[in-house]
TIROVO-242432 format. One line per 3 residues: number of its first residue (from 1); their letters; for each residue x, y, z of C-alpha. Coordinates in steps of 0.2 Angstrom, whole numbers, plus 5000, padded with zeros to 4 digits. Example, Ala and Ser with C-alpha at 12.3 -4.5 7.8 and 13.67 -1.06 7.14 Angstrom:
! TIROVO-242432
1	AS	5062,4978,5039; 5068,4995,5036
***
This chain:
! TIROVO-242432
1	MKL	4873,5164,4657; 4884,5171,4642; 4884,5153,4632
4	KIH	4871,5151,4616; 4865,5136,4609; 4878,5133,4593
7	EIA	4892,5133,4607; 4884,5125,4620; 4885,5110,4607
10	QAV	4901,5115,4601; 4909,5115,4618; 4900,5096,4623
13	GAK	4905,5091,4607; 4885,5084,4603; 4883,5072,4591
16	NDI	4866,5077,4580; 4867,5091,4566; 4863,5107,4575
19	SQL	4861,5119,4561; 4844,5118,4559; 4841,5127,4575
22	KDT	4842,5144,4578; 4858,5152,4589; 4848,5157,4603
25	PIN	4854,5164,4621; 4852,5153,4634; 4845,5159,4652
28	TIE	4849,5147,4662; 4851,5125,4661; 4840,5116,4675
31	FDS	4840,5099,4680; 4822,5098,4688; 4810,5100,4676
34	RLI	4800,5112,4689; 4810,5125,4690; 4812,5127,4669
37	KEG	4807,5144,4664; 4804,5152,4646; 4823,5150,4636
40	DLF	4831,5138,4649; 4841,5122,4643; 4835,5105,4654
43	LPL	4846,5094,4660; 4839,5076,4660; 4850,5065,4674
46	KGN	4849,5048,4677; 4843,5043,4696; 4829,5036,4704
49	RDG	4821,5040,4690; 4828,5045,4672; 4828,5061,4668
52	HDF	4822,5057,4651; 4806,5055,4656; 4803,5073,4661
55	IPV	4809,5081,4645; 4790,5084,4639; 4787,5092,4656
58	AFE	4802,5104,4654; 4797,5108,4637; 4775,5111,4644
61	NGA	4787,5125,4656; 4796,5134,4643; 4811,5125,4640
64	LIT	4823,5131,4622; 4832,5116,4622; 4838,5101,4630
67	FSE	4853,5088,4633; 4847,5071,4626; 4857,5053,4627
70	KEV	4844,5048,4612; 4835,5054,4598; 4819,5064,4604
73	DYP	4805,5074,4598; 4811,5089,4605; 4826,5100,4601
76	HLL	4839,5092,4605; 4858,5092,4609; 4864,5074,4610
79	VED	4880,5067,4620; 4883,5053,4624; 4882,5056,4643
82	TLL	4871,5071,4650; 4882,5073,4668; 4897,5071,4657
85	AFQ	4892,5085,4644; 4887,5097,4660; 4904,5096,4668
88	TLA	4912,5098,4652; 4903,5114,4650; 4904,5119,4666
91	KYY	4923,5117,4662; 4922,5127,4648; 4913,5140,4654
94	LEK	4923,5145,4670; 4937,5145,4654; 4927,5157,4642
97	MAV	4924,5169,4660; 4943,5168,4667; 4934,5169,4684
100	SVI	4946,5168,4698; 4942,5150,4709; 4944,5148,4728
103	AVT	4942,5128,4730; 4938,5122,4748; 4939,5105,4755
106	GSN	4942,5097,4771; 4936,5086,4784; 4925,5098,4798
109	GKT	4925,5116,4793; 4924,5117,4775; 4906,5126,4774
112	TTK	4911,5139,4788; 4926,5143,4777; 4918,5146,4759
115	DMI	4907,5157,4768; 4921,5167,4776; 4929,5167,4759
118	AAI	4916,5173,4750; 4911,5185,4764; 4927,5194,4763
121	LST	4930,5195,4747; 4911,5203,4740; 4920,5218,4750
124	TFS	4932,5220,4736; 4924,5209,4721; 4910,5203,4713
127	TYK	4909,5186,4723; 4901,5171,4720; 4900,5156,4731
130	TQG	4891,5136,4730; 4876,5138,4738; 4867,5127,4752
133	NYN	4878,5108,4748; 4880,5109,4731; 4897,5100,4732
136	NEI	4896,5087,4723; 4901,5082,4704; 4881,5086,4700
139	GLP	4881,5103,4712; 4899,5110,4707; 4895,5112,4688
142	YTI	4878,5120,4691; 4886,5133,4704; 4898,5136,4690
145	LHM	4884,5140,4678; 4874,5147,4688; 4884,5160,4694
148	PDN	4881,5179,4690; 4889,5185,4673; 4899,5199,4683
151	TEK	4906,5186,4694; 4927,5190,4696; 4930,5180,4711
154	LVL	4921,5161,4712; 4923,5152,4730; 4919,5132,4727
157	EMG	4918,5119,4741; 4922,5102,4735; 4917,5088,4747
160	QDH	4921,5068,4743; 4912,5052,4748; 4925,5042,4740
163	LGD	4943,5043,4732; 4944,5052,4714; 4928,5063,4720
166	IHL	4939,5078,4726; 4951,5073,4707; 4935,5075,4697
169	LST	4928,5093,4705; 4946,5099,4704; 4950,5095,4684
172	IAK	4933,5103,4682; 4936,5119,4692; 4956,5122,4689
175	PDI	4958,5132,4705; 4971,5147,4709; 4968,5145,4724
178	SVV	4963,5128,4738; 4961,5127,4754; 4961,5111,4765
181	TLI	4953,5113,4782; 4957,5098,4791; 4955,5080,4789
184	GEA	4947,5071,4801; 4938,5053,4803; 4924,5059,4788
187	HLA	4919,5045,4778; 4930,5032,4785; 4919,5019,4781
190	FFG	4921,5023,4763; 4939,5027,4765; 4948,5015,4777
193	SRK	4960,5027,4784; 4965,5044,4786; 4979,5041,4777
196	KIA	4967,5041,4762; 4954,5053,4767; 4970,5063,4765
199	KGK	4976,5056,4749; 4959,5061,4744; 4955,5077,4750
202	LQI	4973,5086,4743; 4969,5079,4725; 4960,5096,4725
205	ADG	4979,5100,4718; 4977,5090,4703; 4968,5103,4692
208	MKE	4975,5118,4701; 4984,5130,4690; 5004,5129,4689
211	KGL	5008,5138,4703; 4994,5144,4711; 4993,5143,4731
214	LLV	4988,5128,4742; 4983,5132,4761; 4985,5114,4769
217	PND	4985,5110,4789; 5001,5106,4797; 4999,5087,4798
220	PIL	5011,5076,4796; 4998,5063,4786; 4997,5075,4772
223	EDF	5015,5077,4770; 5017,5060,4755; 5002,5069,4745
226	LPN	5008,5088,4744; 5011,5094,4727; 5029,5100,4721
229	NQE	5022,5114,4707; 5011,5124,4721; 5015,5135,4732
232	VIK	5012,5128,4750; 5007,5137,4765; 5005,5127,4780
235	FGP	4993,5135,4795; 4992,5129,4812; 5002,5125,4827
238	ETD	5020,5128,4825; 5019,5137,4809; 5019,5155,4802
241	LAV	4999,5155,4800; 4996,5152,4817; 4981,5163,4830
244	NNL	4988,5172,4843; 4981,5178,4858; 4963,5170,4857
247	KEY	4951,5173,4869; 4934,5163,4869; 4917,5168,4875
250	KDY	4900,5162,4874; 4895,5169,4857; 4909,5178,4849
253	LTF	4929,5176,4849; 4945,5189,4848; 4961,5184,4842
256	SLN	4975,5194,4833; 4986,5187,4816; 5003,5190,4811
259	FID	5000,5199,4793; 4984,5209,4798; 4985,5224,4810
262	GEI	4973,5226,4825; 4962,5214,4835; 4951,5205,4826
265	YLP	4931,5198,4832; 4919,5184,4828; 4903,5184,4831
268	VTG	4902,5163,4833; 4908,5151,4845; 4921,5138,4845
271	KYN	4942,5141,4844; 4941,5132,4828; 4933,5146,4820
274	ATN	4948,5157,4824; 4957,5144,4813; 4944,5144,4798
277	AMV	4943,5164,4800; 4962,5166,4800; 4964,5157,4782
280	AAY	4949,5165,4776; 4957,5181,4781; 4975,5174,4771
283	VAS	4966,5170,4757; 4960,5188,4753; 4973,5197,4760
286	RLG	4983,5187,4747; 4971,5193,4734; 4971,5212,4739
289	VSD	4956,5215,4751; 4963,5228,4765; 4964,5223,4784
292	VKI	4950,5235,4788; 4937,5227,4774; 4943,5209,4781
295	KSA	4940,5214,4801; 4923,5221,4796; 4917,5207,4784
298	LKN	4922,5193,4798; 4912,5203,4812; 4898,5205,4804
301	IIL	4899,5185,4797; 4882,5177,4796; 4885,5160,4793
304	TKN	4877,5142,4785; 4863,5138,4799; 4865,5126,4813
307	RTQ	4882,5125,4811; 4888,5129,4828; 4874,5143,4832
310	WKK	4866,5150,4848; 4846,5150,4847; 4836,5153,4861
313	AKN	4826,5140,4871; 4806,5146,4872; 4810,5148,4892
316	GAD	4826,5157,4890; 4838,5145,4889; 4853,5145,4878
319	ILS	4854,5133,4863; 4870,5126,4854; 4864,5119,4839
322	DIY	4879,5111,4829; 4868,5097,4820; 4873,5099,4803
325	NAN	4886,5087,4803; 4895,5076,4813; 4912,5065,4816
328	PTA	4922,5059,4829; 4934,5080,4824; 4919,5091,4825
331	MRL	4914,5081,4839; 4927,5083,4852; 4930,5104,4848
334	ILE	4910,5108,4851; 4912,5099,4867; 4927,5107,4871
337	TFS	4923,5122,4867; 4907,5120,4877; 4912,5113,4891
340	SLE	4925,5127,4894; 4910,5141,4892; 4907,5151,4909
343	KPE	4890,5143,4917; 4880,5155,4927; 4877,5152,4944
346	NSK	4861,5140,4951; 4862,5133,4930; 4865,5118,4924
349	KIV	4876,5112,4904; 4865,5099,4897; 4872,5090,4882
352	VLA	4863,5078,4870; 4875,5070,4857; 4868,5057,4842
355	DMK	4877,5045,4832; 4890,5050,4820; 4888,5039,4805
358	ELG	4898,5034,4789; 4913,5030,4802; 4912,5012,4795
361	EAS	4920,4997,4807; 4928,5011,4816; 4912,5017,4822
364	KSL	4914,5007,4841; 4929,5014,4845; 4929,5031,4837
367	HEK	4912,5033,4847; 4919,5028,4861; 4937,5041,4860
370	IIT	4923,5054,4863; 4923,5050,4883; 4938,5059,4886
373	SLN	4931,5075,4880; 4916,5072,4892; 4920,5079,4909
376	PDQ	4907,5076,4926; 4916,5091,4932; 4910,5105,4919
379	LDD	4895,5095,4913; 4877,5091,4920; 4867,5079,4912
382	VYF	4874,5070,4895; 4862,5062,4883; 4863,5049,4872
385	YGE	4853,5046,4857; 4851,5032,4843; 4863,5015,4841
388	EIY	4881,5018,4835; 4882,5030,4851; 4878,5015,4863
391	PLY	4895,5011,4868; 4900,5031,4871; 4884,5030,4883
394	QLA	4892,5014,4894; 4908,5020,4896; 4899,5036,4900
397	LKK	4890,5026,4916; 4906,5024,4925; 4913,5041,4926
400	FPE	4896,5052,4928; 4882,5047,4943; 4870,5035,4936
403	ERV	4857,5047,4934; 4864,5059,4924; 4867,5049,4910
406	VFF	4851,5042,4899; 4852,5033,4884; 4839,5035,4869
409	SKN	4836,5020,4856; 4835,5025,4836; 4835,5010,4824
412	NLV	4826,5001,4812; 4814,4996,4826; 4812,5009,4839
415	DEI	4815,5030,4838; 4813,5039,4857; 4816,5055,4852
418	SQL	4798,5059,4861; 4806,5053,4876; 4822,5062,4873
421	IER	4811,5080,4870; 4801,5074,4887; 4816,5072,4896
424	VKE	4824,5090,4888; 4808,5098,4892; 4808,5093,4910
427	RLE	4827,5096,4913; 4830,5112,4903; 4829,5128,4917
430	PQD	4829,5145,4909; 4846,5149,4915; 4853,5133,4909
433	QIL	4865,5130,4893; 4861,5113,4880; 4872,5109,4869
436	LKG	4866,5096,4852; 4878,5087,4842; 4876,5074,4830
439	SHS	4874,5069,4811; 4862,5077,4801; 4853,5060,4799
442	MNL	4848,5059,4817; 4834,5072,4815; 4839,5082,4831
445	EKL	4831,5097,4823; 4816,5091,4830; 4821,5093,4847
448	IEA	4827,5110,4841; 4810,5114,4838; 4801,5108,4852
451	IE	4812,5120,4863; 4812,5134,4854
***
């Protein structure tokens, strides 16, 4: 990190006299006192515990200085709000380092698209990206302040739980290029409608530099929120930016794009991933990455764990794991992909579906609508796990033979995951394929661990 104490104090408007403090360079900044090392800046945040309580621990571990909202008996920068100071410093640091920012949000595909953009750009530029799920008001500034000193392109993922979240992140990051992957039903409990979700996602343009590039899906719901001071490119069906000649296989895709020469090979399943790759390729192409490097990066892409990932069961069966998160759009898409895969002779296709969370009052109807993606001619066994998914199970009983659908409860009183595991172990044979899809909080990784 190329920052010194006095520069940081000025950037965040520290209220105390720091003239007696030596103007020493800071190594890095951490909000977890256990991660502090010699020469670091400690950031005490207020959560379940007040981070100010851990200032002594931070200095025992080697902290050089700390932010603080009150006077303390340690070298400190006095600020009104430590989180705001953190965000202000991140904004300042981006401007100081003159890094080009690419921001990505969306109800589905934002992490995959971020990974793809970063992978392609890294063939040509020194590139850093959001790590893990650090895509909120703490994670985004943390990513900025932890990027390597030689970073040229910074790919930032932006998440939202409430209206205004993306606005804050965009005004901190000031993206040159922004991508909205898709407007789905994620977090309906907080937003109430897809239109409000769309409004929140389009706030990614609020902090964009003038005449930047904004990529959005060809979805009419976005029309009222598109900015007039950016270059807006729509992608998807009935646009100039669409996937062509798509062929789906069990664990890879091939397709072509009208702005890149030759066929593209992508070692992941799901036709929605072809769209994610197309958007990533277009961003990279606009930034000057060659066709050869774009195709090579996509051919060798490695995606974040548990996002549409093929695994092997101990007995040899194929596991399609997509358990990082779930909403109706994502569940329909993965079911469509799994159902269309070729089924080996004398084999079964088994599906395990768990609750989709944060859908609010629409939860029952949105779960029920998944029934259109469950075809008894294509799927053999379907197991339902949770509480909110029960209405979908009831509809499936009317569509499938009774012995092929089973419900396993999970609520405050009962958790039948052990029974679910036993059922899957009993039915899953070496030649079979099994899909697991549900919200991360449903802990379907327990089932995967049991059968791997």
